[in-house]
C-alpha atoms as one frame of an Amber mdcrd trajectory, in Angstrom:
protein
 108.335 111.588  89.866 109.403 108.083  90.891 112.890 107.222  89.533 111.506
 104.093  87.860 108.068 105.399  86.909 106.242 108.531  85.853 103.432 109.070
  88.356 100.488 111.441  88.720  98.315 111.544  91.843  94.543 111.921  91.497
  91.882 112.569  94.139  88.194 112.208  93.321  85.152 113.251  95.347  82.455
 110.564  95.233  79.135 110.008  97.028  79.286 107.877 100.149  76.054 106.307
  98.897  75.803 106.209  95.121  72.045 105.742  95.479  71.904 109.145  97.198
  74.374 111.255  95.210  73.272 114.485  96.885  74.233 113.150 100.298  77.605
 112.976 102.103  80.766 112.526 100.063  84.132 110.898 100.580  87.431 111.104
  98.715  89.007 108.336  96.665  92.691 108.443  95.782  94.376 106.825  92.790
  97.915 106.971  91.410  98.538 106.977  87.671 101.737 105.165  86.689 103.480
 105.053  83.315 106.826 104.099  81.852 108.755 107.402  81.794 109.767 106.787
  78.187 106.099 106.505  77.187 104.472 108.921  79.618 103.345 111.292  76.862
 101.851 108.569  74.667  98.153 107.771  74.428  98.155 104.357  76.114  95.250
 102.116  77.120  94.352 102.246  80.805  94.662  99.292  83.190  92.859  99.695
  86.517  94.399  97.630  89.318  91.962  96.249  91.886  93.804  95.297  95.055
  93.010  92.250  97.147  91.534  92.495 100.605  88.985  93.721 101.435  90.459
  96.815 102.981  93.866  96.730 101.303  95.342  99.860  99.779  96.936  99.674
  96.355 100.675  98.916  96.235 103.125 101.804  96.203 105.364 101.616  93.124
 109.068 101.149  93.667 111.702 100.011  91.198 110.493  96.682  89.814 107.668
  96.410  92.324 104.964  95.202  92.493 106.263  92.333  90.411 103.605  92.589
  87.691 103.922  96.362  87.166 106.903  96.465  84.749 105.073  93.987  82.515
 101.899  96.071  82.567 103.745  99.273  81.732 105.081  97.816  78.498 101.649
  98.334  76.971  99.458 100.256  79.423  99.059 103.246  81.672  98.189 101.815
  85.106  95.871 103.268  87.732  96.607 102.088  91.270  93.331 102.645  93.134
  93.137 103.039  96.895  89.662 101.564  97.253  87.323 103.611  99.422  88.328
 103.492 103.071  91.963 102.544 102.395  95.318 104.276 101.975  94.955 107.934
 101.000  91.242 107.615 100.313  88.997 108.828 103.159  90.179 106.275 105.714
  88.266 103.830 107.860  90.353 103.287 110.988  89.783 102.552 114.655  90.096
 106.279 115.299  87.439 107.249 112.761  85.144 104.439 113.915  85.315 105.679
 117.509  83.820 109.017 116.406  80.462 107.494 115.475  77.741 108.135 118.018
  76.135 104.695 117.780  76.909 101.208 116.471  73.964 101.511 114.084  75.371
 104.636 112.461  78.789 103.018 112.102  77.303  99.821 110.635  75.290 101.895
 108.166  78.449 103.728 107.125  80.483 100.534 106.725  77.802  98.982 104.526
  78.852 101.456 101.813  82.339  99.938 101.428  81.583  96.737  99.542  82.328
  95.863  95.912  79.201  97.530  94.516  80.317 100.918  95.838  83.906 100.367
  94.655  82.619  99.661  91.140  80.503 102.809  91.192  83.592 104.790  92.246
  85.582 103.208  89.430  82.992 104.219  86.856  83.065 107.855  88.002  86.859
 107.783  87.808  86.856 106.121  84.382  84.604 108.787  82.945  86.812 111.504
  84.446  89.995 110.024  82.972  88.808 108.225  79.835  85.529 109.826  78.848
  83.386 107.193  77.157  86.304 104.860  76.384  86.352 101.519  78.252  89.401
 100.388  80.170  90.903  97.103  81.318  91.097  95.789  84.862  93.511  93.580
  86.775  92.004  92.079  89.922  94.116  90.247  92.486  92.211  88.050  94.989
  89.326  90.226  96.280  89.997  92.388  93.247  88.603  89.472  91.236  85.408
  89.588  93.305  85.135  93.293  92.436  85.747  92.441  88.781  82.705  90.167
  88.669  80.601  92.873  90.309  81.904  95.265  87.645  80.938  92.861  84.865
  77.519  92.473  86.495  76.805  96.184  86.843  78.776  98.146  84.258  80.280
  95.893  81.558  80.128  98.797  79.102  83.061 100.319  80.997  85.312  97.316
  80.376  87.393  96.238  77.391  89.042  93.214  79.014  89.491  91.847  82.533
  92.312  89.852  84.125  91.826  88.037  87.430  94.500  86.392  89.594  93.325
  84.051  92.345  89.959  85.728  92.725  86.947  84.044  91.113  84.312  83.773
  93.874  81.370  81.438  93.980  78.528  83.476  92.487  75.911  82.090  94.864
  78.152  80.711  97.617  77.123  81.732 101.108  79.538  82.452 103.928  78.677
  79.016 105.318  79.600  77.395 101.997  82.894  79.257 101.919  84.079  78.386
 105.429  83.032  74.753 105.178  85.547  74.563 102.345  88.171  76.825 103.939
  88.971  74.938 107.159  90.239  71.780 105.408  92.498  73.838 103.133  93.956
  75.705 106.111  94.501  72.418 107.951  96.439  71.061 104.993  98.624  74.170
 104.841  99.448  73.979 108.554 100.334  70.312 108.233 102.500  71.289 105.266
 104.318  73.775 107.503 104.941  71.061 110.094 106.159  68.653 107.418 108.704
  71.210 106.230 109.672  72.427 109.716 108.817  69.636 112.197 110.141  71.625
 115.149 107.478  74.302 114.629 104.660  72.067 115.905 106.329  71.680 119.300
 107.343  75.327 119.354 103.794  76.538 118.719 102.402  74.218 121.369 104.959
  75.499 123.870 104.015  79.108 123.122 100.287  78.381 123.335 100.670  76.611
 126.680 102.626  79.584 128.034  99.932  82.000 126.851  97.206  79.875 128.438
  98.893  79.983 131.851 100.478  83.471 131.872  99.152  86.953 131.210 101.435
  87.927 128.319 100.980  91.424 126.941 101.831  92.782 123.514 103.587  96.168
 123.307 100.225  97.973 122.879  98.759  96.366 126.010  96.606  93.724 124.306
  96.770  90.323 125.906  98.273  87.669 123.633  96.043  84.614 123.894  96.358
  81.179 122.271  93.558  81.965 119.826  95.197  85.219 118.759  98.478  83.349
 118.310  96.726  80.923 115.977  95.652  83.705 113.605  99.265  83.826 112.402
  98.153  81.097 110.019  96.694  83.812 107.784 100.134  84.118 106.158 100.407
  80.467 105.133  98.637  80.820 101.804 101.368  82.995 100.294 104.396  81.675
  98.445 106.720  82.542 101.323 104.133  81.848 104.030 105.859  78.818 105.538
 109.099  80.767 105.874 107.395  83.850 107.314 105.842  81.807 110.112 108.873
  79.591 110.672 111.365  82.398 111.103 108.965  84.287 113.345 108.741  81.237
 115.603 112.503  80.764 115.402 112.961  83.955 117.446 110.000  83.441 119.767
 111.945  82.899 122.973 114.477  85.226 124.534 116.451  84.745 127.718 114.880
  83.041 130.718 112.242  81.210 128.701 110.179  84.371 128.127 108.781  85.387
 124.760 111.156  87.810 123.077 110.376  91.463 122.460 111.019  90.870 118.759
 108.418  88.122 118.626 105.809  90.087 120.565 106.219  93.184 118.422 105.909
  91.210 115.201 102.849  89.328 116.437 101.227  92.618 117.424 101.817  93.999
 113.925 100.749  90.862 112.074  97.541  90.304 114.045  96.523  93.851 114.946
  94.696  95.084 111.797  95.900  98.604 112.545  96.317  99.554 108.901  93.495
  97.477 107.424  90.565  97.074 109.837  88.162  96.717 106.892  89.814  93.385
 106.131  88.363  92.019 109.347  85.191  94.102 109.482  83.977  93.256 105.968
  85.449  89.774 105.513  82.161  87.891 105.877  80.062  90.687 104.378  81.673
  89.807 101.027  79.322  86.831 100.927  76.137  88.658 101.961  73.643  88.707
  99.078  70.213  88.646 100.664  70.302  84.951 101.565  70.055  85.501 105.314
  72.653  86.793 107.760  76.279  85.730 107.542  76.018  85.327 111.310  79.729
  84.888 112.105  79.912  81.919 109.747  83.584  81.133 110.356  82.993  80.888
 114.089  79.967  78.628 113.638  81.765  76.410 111.144  84.623  75.810 113.573
  82.516  73.364 115.579  82.480  70.943 112.634  86.276  70.637 112.686  87.418
  69.222 116.062  90.997  69.069 114.802  91.025  72.876 115.277  90.340  72.635
 119.019  92.893  74.507 121.121  93.841  71.318 122.954  94.200  69.221 119.781
  97.540  67.745 118.824  99.080  69.099 116.728  97.881  72.628 117.357  96.424
  74.046 114.140  96.652  77.677 113.143  93.658  79.418 111.602  93.551  81.383
 108.353  91.289  83.943 106.712  88.568  83.563 109.346  87.216  86.347 111.525
  85.755  85.623 114.957  83.633  87.733 117.332  86.311  87.627 120.038  88.699
  89.535 117.763  86.543  92.648 118.001  86.718  92.608 121.801  90.358  91.650
 122.291  92.257  93.479 119.515  92.710  97.203 120.092  92.497  98.111 116.400
  89.127  96.358 116.075  87.411  97.217 119.385  85.668 100.378 118.121  83.992
  98.227 115.451  82.722  95.489 117.795  79.025  96.308 118.091  78.811  97.466
 114.462  80.410  94.191 113.339  77.687  92.293 115.211  75.056  94.338 113.368
  76.694  93.621 110.004  76.784  89.913 110.826  73.047  90.022 111.592  72.044
  91.972 108.473  69.683  90.113 106.115  69.106  92.618 103.297  72.479  92.793
 101.562  71.958  93.643  97.888  73.248  91.146  95.306  76.815  91.670  94.118
  76.667  89.435  91.033  74.122  89.103  88.239  74.308  85.467  87.044  72.183
  86.118  83.954  74.264  89.078  82.838  77.482  87.200  83.531  76.287  84.203
  81.510  75.782  86.546  78.557  79.099  88.352  79.120  81.017  89.448  76.015
  83.966  91.164  77.732  87.072  88.936  77.505  87.850  87.614  80.978  91.104
  85.729  81.620  91.721  84.205  85.038  94.380  82.168  86.786  93.090  79.699
  89.363  95.690  78.494  91.836  94.984  74.794  92.324  96.039  74.783  95.987
  94.834  78.280  96.908  94.274  78.510 100.676  92.101  81.620 100.466  89.860
  81.173  97.405  88.415  77.734  96.777  89.512  76.397  93.385  86.358  74.304
  93.036  84.105  77.331  93.430  86.339  79.324  91.072  86.113  76.725  88.313
  82.369  76.462  88.719  82.115  80.230  88.341  84.327  80.202  85.254  81.892
  77.807  83.584  79.032  80.195  84.345  80.514  83.341  82.761  80.648  84.012
  79.042  83.879  84.930  77.227  86.004  83.424  80.014  89.282  81.560  79.698
  90.910  79.942  82.718  94.425  78.810  83.468  94.706  76.316  86.354  98.150
  75.802  87.895  99.931  74.907  91.119 103.158  76.612  90.080 102.485  79.505
  92.466 100.481  80.133  95.590  97.899  82.892  95.965 100.428  85.679  95.340
 101.525  84.341  91.950 100.635  87.597  90.184 103.524  89.413  91.869 105.730
  86.412  92.647 105.917  85.445  88.968 107.614  88.694  87.983 105.057  89.525
  85.302 104.706  86.075  83.746 101.184  85.581  85.082  99.982  88.933  83.768
 101.585  88.367  80.371  99.819  85.035  79.967  96.477  86.424  81.146  96.731
  89.139  78.511  97.542  86.506  75.891  94.550  84.425  76.998  92.193  87.374
  76.764  93.408  88.153  73.251  93.211  84.515  72.153  96.979  84.197  71.794
  97.344  81.337  74.305
């Protein structure tokens, strides 16, 4: 029992491949959360779909995540550790290293996309709710999963809420990254406008890394291109401050990089706890339209301002590159399998445009106008293509507005879905 919440832990056994239910199985963990004063009441269920891919569901603490107290006023919440994350059967560097061939590992990883997560959710819904539908709250990638859910099993849904996560229904990985680089550039320039000293500081660090063999605490070499992946944080509401204060402590005595800085960089860029975030990032956009083919890496050539010798030095964002799977310890066991996933051409579709156009399930979504991770233009196009959809466009928050707003975003999404706003 959490002091702030009444909780019940659930573990479900599900097929690894829902198309072969008699085959191998994995476990999926979920935590039921209720207001202690209402724990014995019959409340509607709200399934939370975490962003990512590869992110476990938040662990409830007093008042956190920020949207949870609002949700518990009216609902019983299920915090799902999507397959491969958290307390569900994990996908880690250690488990990946046990596979006897890259092909076997790639085949295994192909079962961790949104279609499989939706199939898991439907098994769990029937176990907890019987035939009754439930509601979903999808943050970021959780919104991608929501649209797969509406495409494959809308009968399981009463209403859906999406925060910063309406994908382009037919957008390829190439489409996505052509739009992503300019948004990341603008965020980095925004960081330098707020903290002008950070541009010179980053250049100084990058020059040091280019000339010296600097090692992180786990033995990985810190290179200029790994340094630049710190830009992944810039799309969050506190992203500028996270990066600025990290750089503020970069140098210790004698002009060397400080132990504090090196340890934090190792943690922030190591993918130790969420390797699926890197492994499956581009596979999110695979829908039978050819290979994703390391789209972010290919797109980089069209943006010379991202060259390592450009001035100012630009950080990168939610882009995954082949070098990461050779240079980062937590990703090395996935390297050859990641190449196979990037070359795959037969990804099944994740969205059904015809079914979505005829959708009757109320869908309320917030689109963050300046979202660094999910393109607002693609999101608004998608919203026009889905029935029963209402959209709220704002620049009041960044990508993490669902939690940063302290429940205000969720409250308005629920009002939108019910026609109250």
